[in-house]
mmCIF file as Biopython writes it, N, C-alpha, C and O atoms, coordinates in Angstrom:
data_model
#
loop_
_atom_site.group_PDB
_atom_site.id
_atom_site.type_symbol
_atom_site.label_atom_id
_atom_site.label_alt_id
_atom_site.label_comp_id
_atom_site.label_asym_id
_atom_site.label_entity_id
_atom_site.label_seq_id
_atom_site.pdbx_PDB_ins_code
_atom_site.Cartn_x
_atom_site.Cartn_y
_atom_site.Cartn_z
_atom_site.occupancy
_atom_site.B_iso_or_equiv
_atom_site.auth_seq_id
_atom_site.auth_asym_id
_atom_site.pdbx_PDB_model_num
ATOM 1   N N  . UNK A ? 1  ? -125.962 61.690 24.721 1.0 0.0 1  A 1 
ATOM 2   C CA . UNK A ? 1  ? -124.757 62.224 25.320 1.0 0.0 1  A 1 
ATOM 3   C C  . UNK A ? 1  ? -123.868 61.044 25.721 1.0 0.0 1  A 1 
ATOM 4   O O  . UNK A ? 1  ? -124.325 60.110 26.381 1.0 0.0 1  A 1 
ATOM 5   N N  . UNK A ? 2  ? -122.597 61.095 25.317 1.0 0.0 2  A 1 
ATOM 6   C CA . UNK A ? 2  ? -121.689 59.999 25.662 1.0 0.0 2  A 1 
ATOM 7   C C  . UNK A ? 2  ? -120.926 60.318 26.943 1.0 0.0 2  A 1 
ATOM 8   O O  . UNK A ? 2  ? -120.765 61.478 27.321 1.0 0.0 2  A 1 
ATOM 9   N N  . UNK A ? 3  ? -120.473 59.284 27.583 1.0 0.0 3  A 1 
ATOM 10  C CA . UNK A ? 3  ? -119.744 59.406 28.836 1.0 0.0 3  A 1 
ATOM 11  C C  . UNK A ? 3  ? -118.298 59.797 28.563 1.0 0.0 3  A 1 
ATOM 12  O O  . UNK A ? 3  ? -117.657 59.219 27.686 1.0 0.0 3  A 1 
ATOM 13  N N  . UNK A ? 4  ? -117.776 60.775 29.307 1.0 0.0 4  A 1 
ATOM 14  C CA . UNK A ? 4  ? -116.373 61.169 29.190 1.0 0.0 4  A 1 
ATOM 15  C C  . UNK A ? 4  ? -115.510 60.180 29.958 1.0 0.0 4  A 1 
ATOM 16  O O  . UNK A ? 4  ? -115.824 59.819 31.091 1.0 0.0 4  A 1 
ATOM 17  N N  . UNK A ? 5  ? -114.404 59.739 29.324 1.0 0.0 5  A 1 
ATOM 18  C CA . UNK A ? 5  ? -113.544 58.723 29.920 1.0 0.0 5  A 1 
ATOM 19  C C  . UNK A ? 5  ? -112.089 59.152 29.836 1.0 0.0 5  A 1 
ATOM 20  O O  . UNK A ? 5  ? -111.633 59.647 28.806 1.0 0.0 5  A 1 
ATOM 21  N N  . UNK A ? 6  ? -111.364 58.957 30.935 1.0 0.0 6  A 1 
ATOM 22  C CA . UNK A ? 6  ? -109.906 59.050 30.939 1.0 0.0 6  A 1 
ATOM 23  C C  . UNK A ? 6  ? -109.425 57.623 31.161 1.0 0.0 6  A 1 
ATOM 24  O O  . UNK A ? 6  ? -109.707 57.024 32.199 1.0 0.0 6  A 1 
ATOM 25  N N  . UNK A ? 7  ? -108.702 57.077 30.192 1.0 0.0 7  A 1 
ATOM 26  C CA . UNK A ? 7  ? -108.292 55.674 30.225 1.0 0.0 7  A 1 
ATOM 27  C C  . UNK A ? 7  ? -106.848 55.570 30.681 1.0 0.0 7  A 1 
ATOM 28  O O  . UNK A ? 7  ? -105.983 56.302 30.201 1.0 0.0 7  A 1 
ATOM 29  N N  . UNK A ? 8  ? -106.591 54.655 31.614 1.0 0.0 8  A 1 
ATOM 30  C CA . UNK A ? 8  ? -105.233 54.394 32.089 1.0 0.0 8  A 1 
ATOM 31  C C  . UNK A ? 8  ? -104.959 52.906 31.970 1.0 0.0 8  A 1 
ATOM 32  O O  . UNK A ? 8  ? -105.653 52.086 32.571 1.0 0.0 8  A 1 
ATOM 33  N N  . UNK A ? 9  ? -103.934 52.562 31.185 1.0 0.0 9  A 1 
ATOM 34  C CA . UNK A ? 9  ? -103.591 51.156 31.021 1.0 0.0 9  A 1 
ATOM 35  C C  . UNK A ? 9  ? -102.329 51.010 30.201 1.0 0.0 9  A 1 
ATOM 36  O O  . UNK A ? 9  ? -102.042 51.843 29.341 1.0 0.0 9  A 1 
ATOM 37  N N  . UNK A ? 10 ? -101.578 49.964 30.459 1.0 0.0 10 A 1 
ATOM 38  C CA . UNK A ? 10 ? -100.344 49.725 29.723 1.0 0.0 10 A 1 
ATOM 39  C C  . UNK A ? 10 ? -100.251 48.297 29.207 1.0 0.0 10 A 1 
ATOM 40  O O  . UNK A ? 10 ? -99.916  48.104 28.038 1.0 0.0 10 A 1 
ATOM 41  N N  . UNK A ? 11 ? -100.533 47.290 30.025 1.0 0.0 11 A 1 
ATOM 42  C CA . UNK A ? 11 ? -100.332 45.921 29.553 1.0 0.0 11 A 1 
ATOM 43  C C  . UNK A ? 11 ? -101.203 45.611 28.337 1.0 0.0 11 A 1 
ATOM 44  O O  . UNK A ? 11 ? -102.201 46.282 28.077 1.0 0.0 11 A 1 
ATOM 45  N N  . UNK A ? 12 ? -100.799 44.579 27.601 1.0 0.0 12 A 1 
ATOM 46  C CA . UNK A ? 12 ? -101.527 44.198 26.390 1.0 0.0 12 A 1 
ATOM 47  C C  . UNK A ? 12 ? -102.991 43.873 26.655 1.0 0.0 12 A 1 
ATOM 48  O O  . UNK A ? 12 ? -103.827 44.078 25.775 1.0 0.0 12 A 1 
ATOM 49  N N  . UNK A ? 13 ? -103.327 43.372 27.846 1.0 0.0 13 A 1 
ATOM 50  C CA . UNK A ? 13 ? -104.724 43.014 28.101 1.0 0.0 13 A 1 
ATOM 51  C C  . UNK A ? 13 ? -105.627 44.234 28.236 1.0 0.0 13 A 1 
ATOM 52  O O  . UNK A ? 13 ? -106.848 44.078 28.267 1.0 0.0 13 A 1 
ATOM 53  N N  . UNK A ? 14 ? -105.073 45.442 28.317 1.0 0.0 14 A 1 
ATOM 54  C CA . UNK A ? 14 ? -105.904 46.645 28.391 1.0 0.0 14 A 1 
ATOM 55  C C  . UNK A ? 14 ? -106.322 47.151 27.008 1.0 0.0 14 A 1 
ATOM 56  O O  . UNK A ? 14 ? -107.229 47.978 26.909 1.0 0.0 14 A 1 
ATOM 57  N N  . UNK A ? 15 ? -105.680 46.671 25.943 1.0 0.0 15 A 1 
ATOM 58  C CA . UNK A ? 15 ? -106.003 47.106 24.577 1.0 0.0 15 A 1 
ATOM 59  C C  . UNK A ? 15 ? -107.458 46.780 24.209 1.0 0.0 15 A 1 
ATOM 60  O O  . UNK A ? 15 ? -108.156 47.664 23.711 1.0 0.0 15 A 1 
ATOM 61  N N  . UNK A ? 16 ? -107.942 45.554 24.430 1.0 0.0 16 A 1 
ATOM 62  C CA . UNK A ? 16 ? -109.343 45.267 24.081 1.0 0.0 16 A 1 
ATOM 63  C C  . UNK A ? 16 ? -110.338 46.162 24.829 1.0 0.0 16 A 1 
ATOM 64  O O  . UNK A ? 16 ? -111.372 46.532 24.272 1.0 0.0 16 A 1 
ATOM 65  N N  . UNK A ? 17 ? -110.040 46.508 26.066 1.0 0.0 17 A 1 
ATOM 66  C CA . UNK A ? 17 ? -110.938 47.386 26.828 1.0 0.0 17 A 1 
ATOM 67  C C  . UNK A ? 17 ? -111.051 48.750 26.169 1.0 0.0 17 A 1 
ATOM 68  O O  . UNK A ? 17 ? -112.150 49.287 26.026 1.0 0.0 17 A 1 
ATOM 69  N N  . UNK A ? 18 ? -109.920 49.310 25.768 1.0 0.0 18 A 1 
ATOM 70  C CA . UNK A ? 18 ? -109.928 50.614 25.104 1.0 0.0 18 A 1 
ATOM 71  C C  . UNK A ? 18 ? -110.646 50.524 23.758 1.0 0.0 18 A 1 
ATOM 72  O O  . UNK A ? 18 ? -111.395 51.432 23.398 1.0 0.0 18 A 1 
ATOM 73  N N  . UNK A ? 19 ? -110.428 49.447 23.019 1.0 0.0 19 A 1 
ATOM 74  C CA . UNK A ? 19 ? -111.098 49.272 21.729 1.0 0.0 19 A 1 
ATOM 75  C C  . UNK A ? 19 ? -112.616 49.221 21.893 1.0 0.0 19 A 1 
ATOM 76  O O  . UNK A ? 19 ? -113.345 49.777 21.072 1.0 0.0 19 A 1 
ATOM 77  N N  . UNK A ? 20 ? -113.092 48.562 22.939 1.0 0.0 20 A 1 
ATOM 78  C CA . UNK A ? 20 ? -114.538 48.486 23.193 1.0 0.0 20 A 1 
ATOM 79  C C  . UNK A ? 20 ? -115.098 49.862 23.528 1.0 0.0 20 A 1 
ATOM 80  O O  . UNK A ? 20 ? -116.179 50.224 23.063 1.0 0.0 20 A 1 
ATOM 81  N N  . UNK A ? 21 ? -114.369 50.628 24.331 1.0 0.0 21 A 1 
ATOM 82  C CA . UNK A ? 21 ? -114.822 51.983 24.659 1.0 0.0 21 A 1 
ATOM 83  C C  . UNK A ? 21 ? -114.940 52.839 23.399 1.0 0.0 21 A 1 
ATOM 84  O O  . UNK A ? 21 ? -115.920 53.564 23.228 1.0 0.0 21 A 1 
ATOM 85  N N  . UNK A ? 22 ? -113.953 52.754 22.527 1.0 0.0 22 A 1 
ATOM 86  C CA . UNK A ? 22 ? -113.978 53.529 21.282 1.0 0.0 22 A 1 
ATOM 87  C C  . UNK A ? 22 ? -115.122 53.055 20.383 1.0 0.0 22 A 1 
ATOM 88  O O  . UNK A ? 22 ? -115.850 53.870 19.815 1.0 0.0 22 A 1 
ATOM 89  N N  . UNK A ? 23 ? -115.274 51.746 20.258 1.0 0.0 23 A 1 
ATOM 90  C CA . UNK A ? 23 ? -116.329 51.171 19.417 1.0 0.0 23 A 1 
ATOM 91  C C  . UNK A ? 23 ? -117.716 51.605 19.879 1.0 0.0 23 A 1 
ATOM 92  O O  . UNK A ? 23 ? -118.608 51.828 19.060 1.0 0.0 23 A 1 
ATOM 93  N N  . UNK A ? 24 ? -117.894 51.724 21.196 1.0 0.0 24 A 1 
ATOM 94  C CA . UNK A ? 24 ? -119.190 52.100 21.758 1.0 0.0 24 A 1 
ATOM 95  C C  . UNK A ? 24 ? -119.361 53.603 21.910 1.0 0.0 24 A 1 
ATOM 96  O O  . UNK A ? 24 ? -120.241 54.069 22.633 1.0 0.0 24 A 1 
ATOM 97  N N  . UNK A ? 25 ? -118.514 54.351 21.226 1.0 0.0 25 A 1 
ATOM 98  C CA . UNK A ? 25 ? -118.646 55.807 21.107 1.0 0.0 25 A 1 
ATOM 99  C C  . UNK A ? 25 ? -118.515 56.568 22.424 1.0 0.0 25 A 1 
ATOM 100 O O  . UNK A ? 25 ? -119.130 57.621 22.593 1.0 0.0 25 A 1 
ATOM 101 N N  . UNK A ? 26 ? -117.719 56.044 23.358 1.0 0.0 26 A 1 
ATOM 102 C CA . UNK A ? 26 ? -117.416 56.808 24.559 1.0 0.0 26 A 1 
ATOM 103 C C  . UNK A ? 26 ? -116.502 57.963 24.166 1.0 0.0 26 A 1 
ATOM 104 O O  . UNK A ? 26 ? -115.713 57.839 23.230 1.0 0.0 26 A 1 
ATOM 105 N N  . UNK A ? 27 ? -116.603 59.068 24.866 1.0 0.0 27 A 1 
ATOM 106 C CA . UNK A ? 27 ? -115.769 60.232 24.590 1.0 0.0 27 A 1 
ATOM 107 C C  . UNK A ? 27 ? -114.449 60.073 25.352 1.0 0.0 27 A 1 
ATOM 108 O O  . UNK A ? 27 ? -114.387 60.364 26.547 1.0 0.0 27 A 1 
ATOM 109 N N  . UNK A ? 28 ? -113.397 59.614 24.669 1.0 0.0 28 A 1 
ATOM 110 C CA . UNK A ? 28 ? -112.094 59.385 25.294 1.0 0.0 28 A 1 
ATOM 111 C C  . UNK A ? 28 ? -111.373 60.722 25.385 1.0 0.0 28 A 1 
ATOM 112 O O  . UNK A ? 28 ? -110.940 61.270 24.371 1.0 0.0 28 A 1 
ATOM 113 N N  . UNK A ? 29 ? -111.243 61.246 26.595 1.0 0.0 29 A 1 
ATOM 114 C CA . UNK A ? 29 ? -110.597 62.542 26.793 1.0 0.0 29 A 1 
ATOM 115 C C  . UNK A ? 29 ? -109.087 62.439 26.760 1.0 0.0 29 A 1 
ATOM 116 O O  . UNK A ? 29 ? -108.412 63.310 26.211 1.0 0.0 29 A 1 
ATOM 117 N N  . UNK A ? 30 ? -108.552 61.375 27.348 1.0 0.0 30 A 1 
ATOM 118 C CA . UNK A ? 30 ? -107.104 61.211 27.416 1.0 0.0 30 A 1 
ATOM 119 C C  . UNK A ? 30 ? -106.788 59.746 27.689 1.0 0.0 30 A 1 
ATOM 120 O O  . UNK A ? 30 ? -107.592 59.018 28.272 1.0 0.0 30 A 1 
ATOM 121 N N  . UNK A ? 31 ? -105.593 59.328 27.253 1.0 0.0 31 A 1 
ATOM 122 C CA . UNK A ? 31 ? -105.117 57.968 27.499 1.0 0.0 31 A 1 
ATOM 123 C C  . UNK A ? 31 ? -103.741 58.068 28.132 1.0 0.0 31 A 1 
ATOM 124 O O  . UNK A ? 31 ? -102.844 58.705 27.581 1.0 0.0 31 A 1 
ATOM 125 N N  . UNK A ? 32 ? -103.572 57.439 29.288 1.0 0.0 32 A 1 
ATOM 126 C CA . UNK A ? 32 ? -102.288 57.449 29.990 1.0 0.0 32 A 1 
ATOM 127 C C  . UNK A ? 32 ? -101.697 56.043 29.991 1.0 0.0 32 A 1 
ATOM 128 O O  . UNK A ? 32 ? -102.387 55.065 30.277 1.0 0.0 32 A 1 
ATOM 129 N N  . UNK A ? 33 ? -100.404 55.958 29.665 1.0 0.0 33 A 1 
ATOM 130 C CA . UNK A ? 33 ? -99.682  54.696 29.720 1.0 0.0 33 A 1 
ATOM 131 C C  . UNK A ? 33 ? -98.314  54.953 30.334 1.0 0.0 33 A 1 
ATOM 132 O O  . UNK A ? 33 ? -97.922  56.101 30.541 1.0 0.0 33 A 1 
ATOM 133 N N  . UNK A ? 34 ? -97.596  53.884 30.621 1.0 0.0 34 A 1 
ATOM 134 C CA . UNK A ? 34 ? -96.225  54.047 31.091 1.0 0.0 34 A 1 
ATOM 135 C C  . UNK A ? 34 ? -95.348  54.430 29.907 1.0 0.0 34 A 1 
ATOM 136 O O  . UNK A ? 34 ? -95.653  54.061 28.773 1.0 0.0 34 A 1 
ATOM 137 N N  . UNK A ? 35 ? -94.265  55.164 30.149 1.0 0.0 35 A 1 
ATOM 138 C CA . UNK A ? 35 ? -93.367  55.522 29.045 1.0 0.0 35 A 1 
ATOM 139 C C  . UNK A ? 35 ? -92.683  54.277 28.482 1.0 0.0 35 A 1 
ATOM 140 O O  . UNK A ? 35 ? -92.585  53.263 29.172 1.0 0.0 35 A 1 
ATOM 141 N N  . UNK A ? 36 ? -92.205  54.346 27.228 1.0 0.0 36 A 1 
ATOM 142 C CA . UNK A ? 36 ? -91.498  53.205 26.639 1.0 0.0 36 A 1 
ATOM 143 C C  . UNK A ? 36 ? -90.305  52.795 27.496 1.0 0.0 36 A 1 
ATOM 144 O O  . UNK A ? 36 ? -89.613  53.636 28.069 1.0 0.0 36 A 1 
ATOM 145 N N  . UNK A ? 37 ? -90.084  51.496 27.570 1.0 0.0 37 A 1 
ATOM 146 C CA . UNK A ? 37 ? -88.960  50.981 28.361 1.0 0.0 37 A 1 
ATOM 147 C C  . UNK A ? 37 ? -87.943  50.338 27.434 1.0 0.0 37 A 1 
ATOM 148 O O  . UNK A ? 37 ? -88.281  49.872 26.346 1.0 0.0 37 A 1 
ATOM 149 N N  . UNK A ? 38 ? -86.698  50.319 27.879 1.0 0.0 38 A 1 
ATOM 150 C CA . UNK A ? 38 ? -85.638  49.674 27.110 1.0 0.0 38 A 1 
ATOM 151 C C  . UNK A ? 38 ? -85.538  48.212 27.533 1.0 0.0 38 A 1 
ATOM 152 O O  . UNK A ? 38 ? -85.645  47.883 28.714 1.0 0.0 38 A 1 
ATOM 153 N N  . UNK A ? 39 ? -85.330  47.345 26.546 1.0 0.0 39 A 1 
ATOM 154 C CA . UNK A ? 39 ? -85.175  45.925 26.853 1.0 0.0 39 A 1 
ATOM 155 C C  . UNK A ? 39 ? -83.783  45.672 27.414 1.0 0.0 39 A 1 
ATOM 156 O O  . UNK A ? 39 ? -82.889  46.508 27.283 1.0 0.0 39 A 1 
ATOM 157 N N  . UNK A ? 40 ? -83.609  44.530 28.029 1.0 0.0 40 A 1 
ATOM 158 C CA . UNK A ? 40 ? -82.334  44.222 28.686 1.0 0.0 40 A 1 
ATOM 159 C C  . UNK A ? 40 ? -81.193  44.080 27.691 1.0 0.0 40 A 1 
ATOM 160 O O  . UNK A ? 40 ? -80.116  44.638 27.900 1.0 0.0 40 A 1 
ATOM 161 N N  . UNK A ? 41 ? -81.412  43.353 26.632 1.0 0.0 41 A 1 
ATOM 162 C CA . UNK A ? 41 ? -80.340  43.151 25.640 1.0 0.0 41 A 1 
ATOM 163 C C  . UNK A ? 41 ? -80.587  44.051 24.436 1.0 0.0 41 A 1 
ATOM 164 O O  . UNK A ? 41 ? -81.701  44.129 23.918 1.0 0.0 41 A 1 
ATOM 165 N N  . UNK A ? 42 ? -79.538  44.721 24.006 1.0 0.0 42 A 1 
ATOM 166 C CA . UNK A ? 42 ? -79.648  45.560 22.826 1.0 0.0 42 A 1 
ATOM 167 C C  . UNK A ? 42 ? -80.199  46.947 23.100 1.0 0.0 42 A 1 
ATOM 168 O O  . UNK A ? 42 ? -80.100  47.829 22.247 1.0 0.0 42 A 1 
ATOM 169 N N  . UNK A ? 43 ? -80.770  47.151 24.257 1.0 0.0 43 A 1 
ATOM 170 C CA . UNK A ? 43 ? -81.314  48.446 24.665 1.0 0.0 43 A 1 
ATOM 171 C C  . UNK A ? 43 ? -82.286  49.044 23.646 1.0 0.0 43 A 1 
ATOM 172 O O  . UNK A ? 43 ? -82.324  50.260 23.461 1.0 0.0 43 A 1 
ATOM 173 N N  . UNK A ? 44 ? -83.075  48.182 22.983 1.0 0.0 44 A 1 
ATOM 174 C CA . UNK A ? 44 ? -84.105  48.672 22.073 1.0 0.0 44 A 1 
ATOM 175 C C  . UNK A ? 44 ? -85.292  49.146 22.895 1.0 0.0 44 A 1 
ATOM 176 O O  . UNK A ? 44 ? -85.620  48.560 23.928 1.0 0.0 44 A 1 
ATOM 177 N N  . UNK A ? 45 ? -85.929  50.204 22.432 1.0 0.0 45 A 1 
ATOM 178 C CA . UNK A ? 45 ? -87.089  50.740 23.124 1.0 0.0 45 A 1 
ATOM 179 C C  . UNK A ? 45 ? -88.320  49.914 22.764 1.0 0.0 45 A 1 
ATOM 180 O O  . UNK A ? 45 ? -88.593  49.665 21.590 1.0 0.0 45 A 1 
ATOM 181 N N  . UNK A ? 46 ? -89.057  49.492 23.787 1.0 0.0 46 A 1 
ATOM 182 C CA . UNK A ? 46 ? -90.296  48.744 23.605 1.0 0.0 46 A 1 
ATOM 183 C C  . UNK A ? 46 ? -91.472  49.663 23.909 1.0 0.0 46 A 1 
ATOM 184 O O  . UNK A ? 46 ? -91.691  50.010 25.070 1.0 0.0 46 A 1 
ATOM 185 N N  . UNK A ? 47 ? -92.239  50.067 22.887 1.0 0.0 47 A 1 
ATOM 186 C CA . UNK A ? 47 ? -93.373  50.962 23.137 1.0 0.0 47 A 1 
ATOM 187 C C  . UNK A ? 47 ? -94.513  50.243 23.857 1.0 0.0 47 A 1 
ATOM 188 O O  . UNK A ? 47 ? -94.614  49.017 23.820 1.0 0.0 47 A 1 
ATOM 189 N N  . UNK A ? 48 ? -95.356  51.021 24.503 1.0 0.0 48 A 1 
ATOM 190 C CA . UNK A ? 48 ? -96.534  50.484 25.167 1.0 0.0 48 A 1 
ATOM 191 C C  . UNK A ? 48 ? -97.497  49.934 24.120 1.0 0.0 48 A 1 
ATOM 192 O O  . UNK A ? 48 ? -97.609  50.514 23.040 1.0 0.0 48 A 1 
ATOM 193 N N  . UNK A ? 49 ? -98.197  48.831 24.404 1.0 0.0 49 A 1 
ATOM 194 C CA . UNK A ? 49 ? -99.168  48.299 23.450 1.0 0.0 49 A 1 
ATOM 195 C C  . UNK A ? 49 ? -100.332 49.257 23.194 1.0 0.0 49 A 1 
ATOM 196 O O  . UNK A ? 49 ? -100.989 49.172 22.157 1.0 0.0 49 A 1 
ATOM 197 N N  . UNK A ? 50 ? -100.582 50.148 24.116 1.0 0.0 50 A 1 
ATOM 198 C CA . UNK A ? 50 ? -101.666 51.121 23.964 1.0 0.0 50 A 1 
ATOM 199 C C  . UNK A ? 50 ? -101.206 52.183 23.012 1.0 0.0 50 A 1 
ATOM 200 O O  . UNK A ? 50 ? -101.953 53.119 22.725 1.0 0.0 50 A 1 
#
């Protein structure tokens, strides 16, 4: 039986943690991140690394 996980993270350093959970067959129920933000110049949307 695998452990149920709700993952919360946005910065790039949280990506390896999520990858390890997936690799080790944890049951990822949901992933929460901050919504995409607009950059200062050009107003391009920057998606979350997650």
